C-alpha positions in Angstrom: -147.8 51.9 -163.5 -146.3 49.9 -160.5 -148.9 47.6 -158.8 -149.0 49.5 -155.4 -151.1 46.2 -153.5 -149.2 45.5 -150.5 -151.9 43.1 -148.9 -150.8 40.4 -151.0 -147.1 38.1 -150.0 -144.4 38.8 -152.2 -140.9 37.6 -152.9 -138.3 39.9 -154.1 -135.5 39.4 -156.6 -132.9 42.3 -156.7 -130.7 42.8 -159.7 -128.0 44.8 -161.7 -129.4 46.2 -164.9 -128.0 47.8 -168.0 -130.5 49.0 -170.5 -130.9 50.8 -174.0 -133.9 52.7 -172.3 -134.3 54.9 -168.6 -133.6 52.0 -166.0 -137.2 53.0 -164.6 -138.8 52.0 -167.7 -136.6 49.0 -168.2 -137.3 47.7 -164.6 -141.1 47.9 -165.5 -140.5 46.1 -168.7 -138.9 43.3 -166.7 -141.8 43.4 -163.7 -144.4 43.1 -166.6 -142.3 40.3 -168.7 -141.7 38.1 -165.8 -145.2 38.2 -164.6 -148.7 39.4 -166.6 -147.8 41.6 -169.3 -146.0 41.5 -172.5 -144.7 43.8 -175.3 -148.3 45.7 -175.8 -151.4 45.9 -173.6 -153.8 42.9 -173.2 -157.2 43.1 -173.0 -157.4 40.0 -170.4 -154.7 41.6 -168.0 -157.5 43.6 -166.4 -157.0 45.7 -163.1 -158.0 42.7 -160.8 -155.7 40.5 -162.3 -152.9 43.1 -162.1 -153.8 43.1 -158.4 -153.2 39.6 -158.1 -150.5 38.4 -160.5 -148.4 41.5 -161.7 -144.9 41.9 -160.3 -144.2 45.1 -158.7 -141.1 47.3 -159.2 -140.1 48.3 -155.5 -136.8 50.2 -156.0 -135.0 51.8 -158.6 -131.3 52.9 -157.9 -129.4 54.8 -160.7 -125.7 54.1 -161.5 -123.8 56.3 -164.1 -124.9 55.6 -167.4 -122.2 54.1 -169.9 -121.6 54.8 -173.8 -121.3 51.2 -175.2 -123.7 48.1 -174.0 -122.3 45.1 -172.1 -123.7 42.9 -174.5 -125.0 43.2 -178.1 -129.0 43.6 -178.7 -130.3 43.0 -182.3 -133.5 44.8 -180.8 -131.2 47.8 -180.1 -129.9 47.7 -183.4 -132.6 47.8 -185.4 -133.8 50.8 -183.4 -132.8 53.9 -183.7 -128.6 53.4 -181.9 -128.8 54.4 -178.5 -126.4 57.2 -177.5 -126.5 56.3 -173.7 -126.8 52.6 -171.7 -128.4 53.4 -168.2 -127.2 51.5 -165.6 -128.3 50.6 -162.3 -129.8 48.2 -159.3 -133.7 47.5 -159.3 -135.6 45.2 -157.0 -139.0 43.8 -158.4 -141.4 42.1 -155.8 -143.3 39.0 -157.5 -146.5 37.7 -155.9 -145.5 34.3 -154.1 -148.9 32.7 -155.4 -147.5 33.1 -159.1 -144.9 30.5 -157.9 -145.8 28.4 -155.1 -143.3 25.9 -153.7 -142.0 25.1 -157.1 -138.1 26.1 -157.5 -138.3 26.0 -161.5 -141.3 27.8 -161.4 -139.2 30.3 -159.0 -136.4 30.4 -161.5 -138.3 30.7 -164.8 -139.7 33.9 -162.4 -136.5 35.5 -161.4 -134.0 34.0 -164.2 -136.1 33.4 -166.7 -136.7 35.2 -170.3 -135.6 39.0 -168.5 -132.3 37.9 -169.6 -133.1 37.8 -173.4 -135.1 41.2 -173.2 -134.2 43.3 -176.0 -133.9 46.7 -174.2 -131.4 44.7 -171.8 -128.0 44.9 -172.7 -126.5 43.7 -169.2 -128.3 41.7 -166.3 -127.6 40.4 -163.3 -129.3 38.5 -160.4 -127.8 40.2 -157.3 -130.0 38.8 -154.3 -133.2 37.2 -153.3 -135.6 37.2 -150.3 -138.6 35.3 -149.6 -140.8 35.3 -146.6 -140.2 32.6 -144.0 -143.5 30.7 -144.7 -142.7 30.7 -148.1 -139.0 29.7 -147.9 -140.4 26.9 -145.7 -142.4 25.2 -148.2 -139.3 24.2 -149.5 -137.3 21.3 -148.7 -133.8 23.3 -147.1 -131.0 21.4 -145.7 -131.6 18.6 -143.9 -128.6 18.1 -142.0 -126.5 21.7 -142.5 -123.6 22.1 -140.4 -124.5 20.9 -137.0 -126.0 17.4 -138.6 -122.6 17.4 -140.7 -120.8 17.8 -137.6 -123.1 15.2 -135.9 -122.5 12.6 -138.8 -118.2 13.1 -138.5 -118.0 13.8 -135.0 -115.6 16.5 -135.5 -116.7 19.6 -133.3 -114.9 22.9 -132.6 -112.8 22.8 -136.0 -113.0 23.0 -139.6 -113.3 19.7 -141.1 -110.3 18.8 -142.9 -110.8 16.7 -146.1 -109.3 16.0 -149.8 -110.5 14.9 -153.2 -109.5 11.4 -154.6 -106.5 12.3 -157.2 -105.5 11.5 -159.5 -109.5 12.7 -160.4 -109.8 10.0 -163.4 -108.2 6.9 -164.0 -107.9 5.0 -160.9 -109.0 1.5 -160.4 -111.6 0.6 -157.6 -108.5 -1.1 -155.7 -106.4 1.5 -156.2 -108.9 4.5 -154.8 -109.7 2.4 -151.7 -105.6 2.3 -151.3 -105.6 6.2 -151.3 -108.5 6.2 -148.9 -107.1 3.9 -146.5 -103.9 6.0 -146.3 -105.9 9.1 -145.9 -108.1 7.4 -142.9 -104.9 5.9 -141.2 -103.8 10.0 -141.0 -107.0 11.2 -139.5 -108.6 12.6 -142.6 -112.1 14.0 -141.6 -113.9 14.2 -144.9 -112.8 12.6 -148.7 -114.7 13.3 -151.9 -114.8 12.0 -155.4 -113.7 14.4 -157.9 -116.5 15.7 -159.9 -115.3 14.3 -163.3 -115.6 11.0 -161.4 -119.3 9.2 -161.7 -119.6 6.0 -163.2 -117.1 4.9 -165.6 -116.2 1.4 -167.1 -113.4 0.8 -165.3 -114.2 2.3 -162.0 -118.1 2.0 -162.0 -119.8 3.5 -158.8 -120.9 0.3 -157.5 -117.0 -1.1 -157.8 -115.9 2.1 -155.9 -118.5 1.8 -153.1 -117.9 -1.9 -152.7 -113.9 -1.2 -152.7 -114.0 1.7 -150.2 -116.8 1.1 -148.0 -115.1 -1.7 -145.6 -111.9 0.5 -145.9 -113.8 3.0 -143.8 -115.8 0.8 -141.7 -112.2 -0.5 -140.7 -111.0 3.0 -139.5 -114.2 3.8 -138.3 -113.8 1.1 -136.0 -110.4 2.3 -135.1 -111.4 5.9 -134.5 -114.3 5.8 -133.0 -115.9 8.0 -135.9 -116.6 7.4 -139.7 -114.8 9.5 -141.9 -117.1 11.3 -144.3 -116.8 10.2 -148.0 -119.0 11.8 -150.6 -119.0 9.4 -153.1 -120.2 11.5 -156.6 -124.2 10.1 -157.5 -124.6 12.2 -159.9 -126.9 10.8 -163.1 -130.3 10.4 -163.9 -132.9 10.9 -161.1 -133.5 6.5 -161.0 -129.6 6.3 -161.1 -129.4 9.0 -158.0 -132.1 7.5 -155.8 -130.5 4.0 -156.3 -126.8 5.2 -155.7 -128.1 7.0 -152.2 -129.5 4.0 -151.3 -126.7 1.9 -151.9 -124.4 4.2 -150.0 -127.0 4.5 -147.0 -127.2 0.7 -147.1 -123.6 0.0 -147.2 -123.0 2.2 -144.0 -122.0 5.4 -145.9 -122.4 9.2 -144.5 -122.7 11.2 -147.4 -123.5 11.7 -151.3 -122.0 14.3 -153.7 -124.2 15.8 -156.5 -122.7 18.2 -159.7 -125.9 20.2 -158.9 -125.4 22.9 -161.7 -125.9 19.5 -164.2 -128.3 17.6 -162.0 -130.5 20.7 -162.0 -132.9 22.0 -159.2 -135.7 19.4 -159.5 -132.9 16.7 -159.4 -131.4 17.9 -156.4 -134.6 18.5 -154.5 -136.1 15.2 -155.6 -133.2 13.4 -154.1 -133.2 15.5 -150.9 -136.7 14.6 -149.9 -135.6 10.7 -150.7 -132.3 11.1 -148.7 -131.1 10.3 -145.1 -127.5 11.4 -146.1 -126.2 14.9 -146.2 -126.0 16.4 -149.5 -122.4 17.9 -151.0 -123.0 20.3 -153.5 -120.2 20.6 -156.0 -120.6 23.9 -158.5 -118.7 23.1 -161.3 -119.9 25.1 -164.5 -120.3 27.8 -161.8 -118.0 30.0 -163.9 -120.5 30.0 -166.8 -123.0 32.1 -164.8 -121.0 34.5 -163.0 -117.3 35.2 -164.7 -118.5 38.0 -166.8 -120.0 41.0 -164.0 -122.6 42.2 -165.9 -124.9 38.8 -166.6 -125.9 35.9 -164.6 -125.8 35.6 -161.0 -124.3 36.6 -157.8 -123.3 33.7 -155.3 -125.5 35.5 -152.8 -128.4 34.7 -155.0 -127.2 31.4 -156.2 -126.7 29.6 -152.7 -129.8 30.8 -151.7 -131.5 28.6 -154.2 -129.4 25.9 -153.4 -130.1 26.1 -149.7 -134.0 26.2 -150.8 -133.5 23.2 -153.1 -131.8 21.3 -149.9 -127.7 20.8 -150.3 -125.9 20.8 -146.7 -122.4 21.9 -148.4 -121.9 24.2 -151.3 -118.0 24.5 -152.8 -117.0 28.2 -152.4 -113.7 28.2 -154.6 -110.5 28.6 -152.5 -108.7 31.9 -151.5 -105.4 32.4 -153.4 -106.4 29.5 -155.9 -105.7 28.3 -159.4 -108.9 29.9 -160.5 -109.9 33.0 -161.4 -112.1 34.6 -158.9 -110.8 37.3 -156.6 -110.3 36.2 -152.6 -112.7 39.0 -151.8 -115.2 37.5 -153.5 -114.6 33.7 -152.3 -115.2 35.0 -148.5 -118.1 37.0 -149.5 -119.5 33.8 -150.9 -118.6 31.6 -147.6 -120.0 34.4 -145.3 -123.6 34.1 -147.5 -123.5 30.4 -146.9 -123.4 31.1 -143.3 -125.8 34.1 -143.2 -129.4 34.1 -142.1 -131.8 33.4 -144.7 -135.9 33.2 -144.0 -135.6 30.7 -141.6 -133.5 28.3 -143.6 -130.6 26.4 -142.0 -127.1 27.3 -143.2 -125.1 25.7 -145.5 -121.6 24.5 -144.6 -119.2 26.4 -146.8 -116.5 24.2 -148.7 -113.1 25.6 -149.6 -110.9 24.0 -152.3 -108.6 24.4 -155.4 -104.8 25.1 -154.6 -105.5 24.9 -150.7 -103.0 24.3 -148.4 -102.2 25.0 -144.5 -101.1 28.7 -145.3 -104.6 29.9 -146.4 -105.9 28.7 -142.6 -105.0 32.3 -140.8 -106.7 34.3 -143.6 -110.1 32.0 -143.7 -110.2 32.4 -139.7 -109.4 36.4 -139.6 -112.0 36.6 -142.5 -115.2 34.5 -141.4 -114.1 34.3 -137.4 -115.8 30.9 -137.9 -114.5 27.2 -138.4 -117.9 26.0 -139.6 -116.3 24.9 -142.8 -114.8 22.5 -144.8 -111.2 23.0 -146.3 -110.0 20.6 -148.6 -106.6 20.1 -149.9 -105.8 17.5 -152.8 -102.4 18.4 -153.7 -101.9 20.1 -150.2 -102.4 17.0 -148.4 -101.4 13.9 -150.9 -98.3 16.0 -152.2 -97.4 16.7 -149.1 -93.2 16.1 -149.2 -93.4 13.9 -145.9 -96.5 12.0 -147.2 -100.5 12.0 -146.6 -100.3 11.9 -142.8 -98.2 14.7 -142.5 -100.3 16.5 -145.2 -103.2 16.4 -143.0 -101.3 17.1 -139.7 -100.1 20.3 -141.6 -103.5 21.4 -142.2 -104.5 20.7 -138.7 -101.8 22.8 -137.4 -102.4 25.4 -139.5 -105.9 26.0 -138.2 -104.6 25.2 -134.6 -101.9 28.2 -135.4 -104.6 30.2 -136.4 -107.4 30.0 -133.6 -104.6 30.6 -131.4 -103.9 33.7 -133.3 -99.8 32.2 -133.5 -98.2 33.3 -137.2 -97.6 29.9 -138.7 -93.8 30.3 -139.2 -93.4 30.7 -135.0 -96.0 27.6 -134.8 -94.1 25.6 -137.5 -90.8 25.5 -135.2 -92.4 22.9 -132.7 -94.9 21.3 -135.4 -92.6 19.1 -138.0 -95.4 18.4 -140.4 -96.3 22.4 -141.1 -92.9 23.6 -141.1 -92.4 21.0 -144.1 -95.2 22.3 -145.7 -94.2 25.7 -145.4 -91.0 25.0 -147.0 -92.4 22.8 -149.9 -95.4 24.7 -150.9 -94.2 28.3 -151.1 -91.8 27.4 -153.9 -94.4 25.7 -156.0 
């Protein structure tokens, strides 16, 4: 039976579930497994302990069942073959005291062995919610949107940025030359590719030493420092050392490959850091691409907000990846949406981007609190890097003014060249 104690502080997780047993039963199994219960009654699970520690099934909403399981289960196959697989959404309320301000414990609770349960043939974490006083115990973003704008000096429009390309293989001096060209064009934001961390031919230290004088020279000219998110991903000690070197050199951002550095890694760096953390989500597809398994981005971004990232990638519309445009937009909206008093993170659009996506993004979000990153769309512009940066800005000017791109391009040559070139690619 569900625990009806409402006096304790709780946080909630909402799931899609597919199961060989009726949905209400599956919900109770999950609630027990992820708190004080197991597959049989235990003498130690007293009524008093349940009141304190057992998770509570808060809601069960059934969907039509299916005849075939989404995922195979040896547990189900050992039993009498199921004729129906029940589907629906459930919400589980967990005692805050089970977890405290501990991200690994939070993840183990909402996304741990419930994925392994034999009765479960499909399960996806859809959303989470925390009381504001509980969420406040986690680091959260130190800079977020407002702090990023302050660091870059870019107000009232998106940050236009790019990725150093080629992704791998450039020597430090070659990277510095590309950064020089981008800064000369008035770029707002530059980042390392996620593949580039500390290769032998272009170590982190060598890249930082080559790039920072270029950034400072252009900062003196522009009156603002272009933000360079240099990839510090590595061991905890390496990341702390690299952050400190960026800070000492006058840099304004660090990048982390969040899925592989991990929640504890990001949180540790966040508590130490004095610079914004650019969160790259590479590997995300493995957690979300199958619709009956893994995480929704709505839940995923909240967890990284708790850990303390300031920017988070959301893919791009009409991109080179698998994700539908509606999903990309929903992801960006979730980054900007209120969550338990934790400040929003800046959504980062990238992958196959150029000026043409600006009107679609502005129409969908009605916000300019975002980064729009174009690799080939800037560096591959037929008139060069300066025209590539100009074309991105012009695309957003047209979007904000409500003028269609073709009309705006008549008096803006960089945008006109981009429309002619990239539409044919």
